[in-house]
N, CA, C and O atoms as a GROMACS GRO file, in nm:
protein
  296
    1MET      N    1   9.554  12.653   8.088
    1MET     CA    2   9.534  12.633   8.231
    1MET      C    3   9.644  12.702   8.312
    1MET      O    4   9.616  12.763   8.415
    2GLU      N    5   9.768  12.692   8.263
    2GLU     CA    6   9.879  12.757   8.334
    2GLU      C    7   9.856  12.907   8.344
    2GLU      O    8   9.878  12.966   8.450
    3ALA      N    9   9.813  12.968   8.235
    3ALA     CA   10   9.791  13.113   8.235
    3ALA      C   11   9.685  13.152   8.338
    3ALA      O   12   9.698  13.254   8.405
    4VAL      N   13   9.580  13.073   8.349
    4VAL     CA   14   9.475  13.100   8.446
    4VAL      C   15   9.529  13.090   8.588
    4VAL      O   16   9.502  13.175   8.672
    5GLN      N   17   9.607  12.984   8.614
    5GLN     CA   18   9.663  12.965   8.747
    5GLN      C   19   9.757  13.079   8.785
    5GLN      O   20   9.753  13.129   8.897
    6LEU      N   21   9.842  13.121   8.691
    6LEU     CA   22   9.935  13.230   8.719
    6LEU      C   23   9.862  13.362   8.739
    6LEU      O   24   9.898  13.441   8.826
    7ARG      N   25   9.759  13.387   8.659
    7ARG     CA   26   9.681  13.510   8.673
    7ARG      C   27   9.610  13.512   8.809
    7ARG      O   28   9.606  13.616   8.875
    8MET      N   29   9.556  13.398   8.849
    8MET     CA   30   9.489  13.392   8.979
    8MET      C   31   9.589  13.416   9.091
    8MET      O   32   9.556  13.482   9.190
    9GLY      N   33   9.710  13.363   9.077
    9GLY     CA   34   9.814  13.387   9.177
    9GLY      C   35   9.850  13.534   9.188
    9GLY      O   36   9.867  13.587   9.297
   10THR      N   37   9.860  13.599   9.072
   10THR     CA   38   9.891  13.742   9.071
   10THR      C   39   9.781  13.823   9.140
   10THR      O   40   9.810  13.914   9.218
   11GLU      N   41   9.656  13.789   9.111
   11GLU     CA   42   9.544  13.857   9.175
   11GLU      C   43   9.543  13.832   9.326
   11GLU      O   44   9.511  13.920   9.404
   12LEU      N   45   9.578  13.711   9.364
   12LEU     CA   46   9.581  13.676   9.506
   12LEU      C   47   9.688  13.756   9.580
   12LEU      O   48   9.666  13.796   9.694
   13ILE      N   49   9.801  13.779   9.516
   13ILE     CA   50   9.906  13.860   9.579
   13ILE      C   51   9.853  14.000   9.608
   13ILE      O   52   9.876  14.053   9.717
   14GLY      N   53   9.784  14.060   9.513
   14GLY     CA   54   9.726  14.192   9.535
   14GLY      C   55   9.626  14.192   9.649
   14GLY      O   56   9.625  14.283   9.732
   15HIS      N   57   9.542  14.088   9.654
   15HIS     CA   58   9.444  14.076   9.762
   15HIS      C   59   9.515  14.059   9.896
   15HIS      O   60   9.473  14.117   9.997
   16ALA      N   61   9.622  13.980   9.897
   16ALA     CA   62   9.696  13.958  10.021
   16ALA      C   63   9.756  14.087  10.073
   16ALA      O   64   9.752  14.116  10.193
   17ARG      N   65   9.812  14.166   9.982
   17ARG     CA   66   9.871  14.294  10.026
   17ARG      C   67   9.766  14.384  10.091
   17ARG      O   68   9.792  14.447  10.193
   18LEU      N   69   9.648  14.390  10.031
   18LEU     CA   70   9.541  14.471  10.088
   18LEU      C   71   9.498  14.418  10.224
   18LEU      O   72   9.481  14.494  10.319
   19MET      N   73   9.481  14.286  10.233
   19MET     CA   74   9.435  14.228  10.358
   19MET      C   75   9.538  14.244  10.469
   19MET      O   76   9.503  14.271  10.584
   20LEU      N   77   9.664  14.229  10.436
   20LEU     CA   78   9.767  14.242  10.539
   20LEU      C   79   9.783  14.386  10.588
   20LEU      O   80   9.831  14.409  10.699
   21SER      N   81   9.743  14.482  10.506
   21SER     CA   82   9.750  14.621  10.552
   21SER      C   83   9.626  14.660  10.633
   21SER      O   84   9.624  14.766  10.695
   22ASP      N   85   9.524  14.574  10.632
   22ASP     CA   86   9.400  14.599  10.707
   22ASP      C   87   9.415  14.542  10.847
   22ASP      O   88   9.414  14.420  10.865
   23ARG      N   89   9.428  14.628  10.945
   23ARG     CA   90   9.448  14.583  11.083
   23ARG      C   91   9.324  14.513  11.140
   23ARG      O   92   9.331  14.453  11.247
   24LYS      N   93   9.211  14.522  11.069
   24LYS     CA   94   9.089  14.458  11.117
   24LYS      C   95   9.075  14.314  11.069
   24LYS      O   96   8.982  14.244  11.110
   25ALA      N   97   9.166  14.268  10.984
   25ALA     CA   98   9.159  14.130  10.936
   25ALA      C   99   9.178  14.035  11.054
   25ALA      O  100   9.272  14.051  11.133
   26ASP      N  101   9.088  13.938  11.066
   26ASP     CA  102   9.098  13.847  11.180
   26ASP      C  103   9.174  13.719  11.142
   26ASP      O  104   9.209  13.696  11.026
   27ALA      N  105   9.198  13.637  11.243
   27ALA     CA  106   9.279  13.516  11.225
   27ALA      C  107   9.216  13.421  11.123
   27ALA      O  108   9.287  13.359  11.044
   28ARG      N  109   9.084  13.410  11.123
   28ARG     CA  110   9.015  13.321  11.028
   28ARG      C  111   9.041  13.366  10.885
   28ARG      O  112   9.071  13.284  10.798
   29GLU      N  113   9.031  13.496  10.860
   29GLU     CA  114   9.056  13.550  10.726
   29GLU      C  115   9.202  13.529  10.684
   29GLU      O  116   9.229  13.495  10.569
   30LEU      N  117   9.293  13.550  10.777
   30LEU     CA  118   9.436  13.533  10.747
   30LEU      C  119   9.472  13.388  10.722
   30LEU      O  120   9.556  13.359  10.637
   31ARG      N  121   9.410  13.295  10.795
   31ARG     CA  122   9.432  13.152  10.769
   31ARG      C  123   9.381  13.114  10.631
   31ARG      O  124   9.447  13.041  10.558
   32TYR      N  125   9.264  13.164  10.595
   32TYR     CA  126   9.208  13.137  10.463
   32TYR      C  127   9.302  13.191  10.355
   32TYR      O  128   9.332  13.122  10.257
   33LEU      N  129   9.349  13.313  10.373
   33LEU     CA  130   9.442  13.373  10.279
   33LEU      C  131   9.571  13.291  10.269
   33LEU      O  132   9.622  13.268  10.160
   34SER      N  133   9.622  13.247  10.382
   34SER     CA  134   9.744  13.166  10.383
   34SER      C  135   9.725  13.038  10.303
   34SER      O  136   9.814  12.998  10.228
   35ASN      N  137   9.612  12.974  10.320
   35ASN     CA  138   9.585  12.851  10.244
   35ASN      C  139   9.576  12.877  10.094
   35ASN      O  140   9.625  12.797  10.015
   36ARG      N  141   9.515  12.989  10.055
   36ARG     CA  142   9.507  13.022   9.912
   36ARG      C  143   9.646  13.055   9.856
   36ARG      O  144   9.678  13.018   9.743
   37LEU      N  145   9.728  13.124   9.936
   37LEU     CA  146   9.865  13.154   9.892
   37LEU      C  147   9.947  13.026   9.875
   37LEU      O  148  10.026  13.015   9.782
   38ILE      N  149   9.928  12.930   9.965
   38ILE     CA  150   9.998  12.802   9.952
   38ILE      C  151   9.956  12.734   9.823
   38ILE      O  152  10.041  12.681   9.751
   39GLU      N  153   9.827  12.733   9.792
   39GLU     CA  154   9.779  12.672   9.669
   39GLU      C  155   9.839  12.741   9.546
   39GLU      O  156   9.879  12.675   9.450
   40ALA      N  157   9.845  12.874   9.550
   40ALA     CA  158   9.901  12.948   9.437
   40ALA      C  159  10.050  12.918   9.420
   40ALA      O  160  10.097  12.903   9.307
   41LEU      N  161  10.122  12.907   9.529
   41LEU     CA  162  10.264  12.874   9.522
   41LEU      C  163  10.283  12.732   9.468
   41LEU      O  164  10.371  12.708   9.386
   42GLN      N  165  10.200  12.639   9.514
   42GLN     CA  166  10.208  12.502   9.463
   42GLN      C  167  10.184  12.499   9.312
   42GLN      O  168  10.253  12.428   9.239
   43ASN      N  169  10.087  12.576   9.266
   43ASN     CA  170  10.060  12.583   9.121
   43ASN      C  171  10.179  12.640   9.046
   43ASN      O  172  10.218  12.587   8.941
   44ALA      N  173  10.237  12.747   9.098
   44ALA     CA  174  10.352  12.809   9.030
   44ALA      C  175  10.470  12.712   9.024
   44ALA      O  176  10.537  12.703   8.921
   45LEU      N  177  10.495  12.639   9.132
   45LEU     CA  178  10.604  12.541   9.132
   45LEU      C  179  10.575  12.426   9.036
   45LEU      O  180  10.666  12.378   8.967
   46ARG      N  181  10.450  12.382   9.031
   46ARG     CA  182  10.412  12.276   8.938
   46ARG      C  183  10.434  12.321   8.794
   46ARG      O  184  10.483  12.244   8.711
   47ILE      N  185  10.399  12.446   8.764
   47ILE     CA  186  10.418  12.501   8.630
   47ILE      C  187  10.567  12.508   8.597
   47ILE      O  188  10.608  12.468   8.488
   48ALA      N  189  10.646  12.558   8.690
   48ALA     CA  190  10.791  12.568   8.667
   48ALA      C  191  10.850  12.430   8.642
   48ALA      O  192  10.932  12.412   8.552
   49GLU      N  193  10.810  12.333   8.720
   49GLU     CA  194  10.863  12.198   8.704
   49GLU      C  195  10.820  12.139   8.570
   49GLU      O  196  10.900  12.075   8.502
   50SER      N  197  10.696  12.160   8.533
   50SER     CA  198  10.648  12.103   8.406
   50SER      C  199  10.716  12.168   8.286
   50SER      O  200  10.726  12.107   8.180
   51ARG      N  201  10.761  12.291   8.302
   51ARG     CA  202  10.832  12.360   8.194
   51ARG      C  203  10.982  12.330   8.196
   51ARG      O  204  11.055  12.376   8.109
   52GLY      N  205  11.026  12.254   8.295
   52GLY     CA  206  11.168  12.224   8.305
   52GLY      C  207  11.247  12.338   8.364
   52GLY      O  208  11.370  12.338   8.356
   53GLY      N  209  11.180  12.435   8.423
   53GLY     CA  210  11.248  12.552   8.478
   53GLY      C  211  11.257  12.546   8.628
   53GLY      O  212  11.234  12.646   8.696
   54ARG      N  213  11.291  12.430   8.682
   54ARG     CA  214  11.299  12.418   8.827
   54ARG      C  215  11.405  12.510   8.883
   54ARG      O  216  11.513  12.524   8.826
   55ILE      N  217  11.373  12.570   8.993
   55ILE     CA  218  11.468  12.657   9.062
   55ILE      C  219  11.560  12.566   9.143
   55ILE      O  220  11.512  12.485   9.222
   56PRO      N  221  11.692  12.576   9.124
   56PRO     CA  222  11.782  12.488   9.199
   56PRO      C  223  11.779  12.519   9.348
   56PRO      O  224  11.759  12.634   9.388
   57ALA      N  225  11.799  12.417   9.427
   57ALA     CA  226  11.809  12.436   9.571
   57ALA      C  227  11.934  12.519   9.598
   57ALA      O  228  12.027  12.517   9.517
   58PRO      N  229  11.939  12.593   9.710
   58PRO     CA  230  12.056  12.678   9.737
   58PRO      C  231  12.188  12.604   9.726
   58PRO      O  232  12.284  12.659   9.672
   59ASP      N  233  12.196  12.482   9.775
   59ASP     CA  234  12.320  12.405   9.768
   59ASP      C  235  12.359  12.377   9.622
   59ASP      O  236  12.476  12.384   9.587
   60GLU      N  237  12.259  12.346   9.538
   60GLU     CA  238  12.286  12.319   9.397
   60GLU      C  239  12.337  12.444   9.327
   60GLU      O  240  12.429  12.435   9.245
   61ALA      N  241  12.279  12.559   9.357
   61ALA     CA  242  12.320  12.684   9.292
   61ALA      C  243  12.463  12.719   9.328
   61ALA      O  244  12.539  12.767   9.243
   62GLU      N  245  12.501  12.696   9.453
   62GLU     CA  246  12.638  12.726   9.495
   62GLU      C  247  12.738  12.631   9.432
   62GLU      O  248  12.847  12.672   9.394
   63SER      N  249  12.701  12.504   9.420
   63SER     CA  250  12.795  12.406   9.368
   63SER      C  251  12.819  12.420   9.218
   63SER      O  252  12.926  12.383   9.169
   64ASP      N  253  12.722  12.475   9.145
   64ASP     CA  254  12.743  12.490   9.001
   64ASP      C  255  12.794  12.630   8.964
   64ASP      O  256  12.809  12.662   8.846
   65GLY      N  257  12.819  12.714   9.066
   65GLY     CA  258  12.878  12.846   9.041
   65GLY      C  259  12.778  12.952   8.999
   65GLY      O  260  12.818  13.063   8.964
   66SER      N  261  12.648  12.920   9.000
   66SER     CA  262  12.551  13.019   8.956
   66SER      C  263  12.509  13.115   9.066
   66SER      O  264  12.447  13.218   9.037
   67ALA      N  265  12.542  13.085   9.190
   67ALA     CA  266  12.510  13.177   9.299
   67ALA      C  267  12.611  13.290   9.299
   67ALA      O  268  12.731  13.268   9.279
   68GLN      N  269  12.561  13.413   9.320
   68GLN     CA  270  12.650  13.529   9.317
   68GLN      C  271  12.661  13.585   9.456
   68GLN      O  272  12.561  13.600   9.526
   69THR      N  273  12.782  13.617   9.497
   69THR     CA  274  12.802  13.676   9.629
   69THR      C  275  12.818  13.826   9.615
   69THR      O  276  12.838  13.877   9.505
   70ASP      N  277  12.809  13.896   9.726
   70ASP     CA  278  12.828  14.042   9.725
   70ASP      C  279  12.970  14.076   9.679
   70ASP      O  280  12.991  14.175   9.609
   71GLU      N  281  13.065  13.995   9.720
   71GLU     CA  282  13.204  14.023   9.684
   71GLU      C  283  13.225  14.013   9.534
   71GLU      O  284  13.299  14.092   9.475
   72GLY      N  285  13.160  13.914   9.471
   72GLY     CA  286  13.177  13.896   9.327
   72GLY      C  287  13.103  13.998   9.245
   72GLY      O  288  13.132  14.013   9.126
   73ALA      N  289  13.007  14.068   9.305
   73ALA     CA  290  12.927  14.164   9.230
   73ALA      C  291  12.993  14.301   9.221
   73ALA      O  292  12.945  14.387   9.147
   74GLN      N  293  13.103  14.324   9.296
   74GLN     CA  294  13.163  14.458   9.298
   74GLN      C  295  13.247  14.483   9.179
   74GLN      O  296  13.305  14.591   9.166
   0.00000   0.00000   0.00000
């Protein structure tokens, strides 16, 4: 099921890129696309959480030293 959800999300990203480059896309189509993108993101986050791979919140990343700054990358 996870593989299907992720594949659908990937396909949706491609569709979104095409639709956003089409200046004729109307508000109704863009709202529909936005709702599908939200669903795909929710699925991806659910998958990450179920795998134990939660992305830390920005504050958590900074406090545990895993956030990298431009100064530290030089």
